C-alpha positions in Angstrom: 0.4 -9.8 -5.0 0.2 -6.2 -4.3 -2.3 -3.9 -6.0 -1.3 -1.1 -8.3 -3.2 2.0 -9.5 -3.2 2.3 -13.3 -3.0 5.5 -15.4 -6.8 5.3 -15.7 -7.0 6.8 -12.2 -9.3 9.9 -12.1 -7.9 11.0 -8.7 -11.3 10.7 -7.0 -9.7 9.6 -3.7 -12.2 6.9 -2.9 -9.5 4.3 -2.4 -7.3 6.1 0.1 -9.5 6.0 3.2 -10.4 2.3 2.6 -6.8 1.0 2.9 -6.2 -0.6 6.3 -2.4 -0.3 5.9 -2.3 3.3 4.8 -0.5 2.1 1.6 -2.3 4.5 -0.7 -1.1 8.0 -1.2 -2.3 11.0 -3.1 -0.3 12.1 -6.2 2.8 13.9 -5.1 2.6 12.9 -1.4 5.7 11.6 0.3 5.3 8.3 2.2 6.8 6.5 5.2 6.7 2.9 6.4 5.2 4.1 9.7 2.2 5.9 8.2 -1.0 4.5 9.6 0.4 1.5 11.4 2.2 0.4 14.6 5.8 0.3 13.2 8.5 2.1 15.1 12.2 2.1 15.0 13.7 0.5 12.0 12.6 -2.1 9.5 14.8 -4.3 7.3 13.9 -4.2 3.6 16.1 -6.2 1.2 18.9 -6.4 3.7 18.8 -2.6 4.4 17.9 -1.2 7.8 15.5 1.8 7.3 14.1 4.2 9.9 10.3 3.7 9.6 9.6 7.4 9.9 11.9 8.3 7.0 9.9 10.1 4.2 10.3 8.8 0.7 9.6 10.6 -2.6 6.2 10.1 -4.2 5.9 7.1 -6.6 3.6 9.3 -8.8 3.1 12.9 -9.3 0.0 12.4 -11.4 -2.3 9.9 -9.8 -2.9 8.2 -6.5 -0.4 5.4 -5.9 0.1 2.3 -3.7 3.3 1.6 -1.8 3.6 -2.1 -2.7 5.7 -2.9 0.4 2.8 -1.9 2.6 0.0 -3.4 0.5 -1.4 -6.7 1.8 -4.4 -6.9 -0.6 -6.4 -6.4 2.7 -5.5 -9.9 3.8 -6.3 -10.2 7.5 -8.8 -7.4 7.3 -11.3 -8.0 4.4 -12.2 -10.7 1.9 -11.1 -8.6 -1.1 -8.9 -5.5 -1.7 -11.1 -2.6 -0.6 -9.4 -0.1 -3.0 -10.6 -2.2 -5.9 -14.0 -2.7 -4.4 -14.7 1.1 -4.2 -12.8 2.3 -7.4 -15.3 3.7 -9.8 -13.1 3.2 -12.8 -11.6 -0.2 -11.9 -8.0 1.1 -11.9 -6.9 -0.8 -8.8 -5.6 -4.1 -10.2 -3.2 -6.8 -9.1 0.5 -6.0 -9.8 2.0 -8.8 -11.8 5.5 -7.7 -10.7 4.7 -8.2 -7.0 3.3 -11.7 -6.6 3.0 -12.8 -3.0 1.2 -15.7 -1.2 -1.5 -15.1 1.3 0.9 -16.2 4.0 3.4 -13.5 3.0 0.6 -10.9 2.9 -0.6 -11.9 6.3 3.0 -11.8 7.6 3.3 -8.2 6.3 -0.1 -7.3 7.9 1.0 -8.7 11.3 4.4 -6.9 11.1 2.6 -3.5 10.6 -0.3 -4.1 13.0 1.2 -5.7 16.1 
């Protein structure tokens, strides 16, 4: 499953540089599929072809947030999610609405980091 950042976030920013997929964004920051990885061209998400450089609206205006489609829980990089490991207030937690197997997470990692 992907990780989410809860409302307890104190906006310290410790998590952002730890993410190997660049899936963590500062409050109010736009995001793109191509940020911090090797994606180019288009990607198909839920049957829709999307330009990977397209900027999307922030998922939060108040706290750091994680783009769940890019989150792999650090599978293929580390033994545990690094955002959760460095968070001083334990607000990086598993997202119960985004349950994925290790195989799916590794597939996402391999797609982004060819």
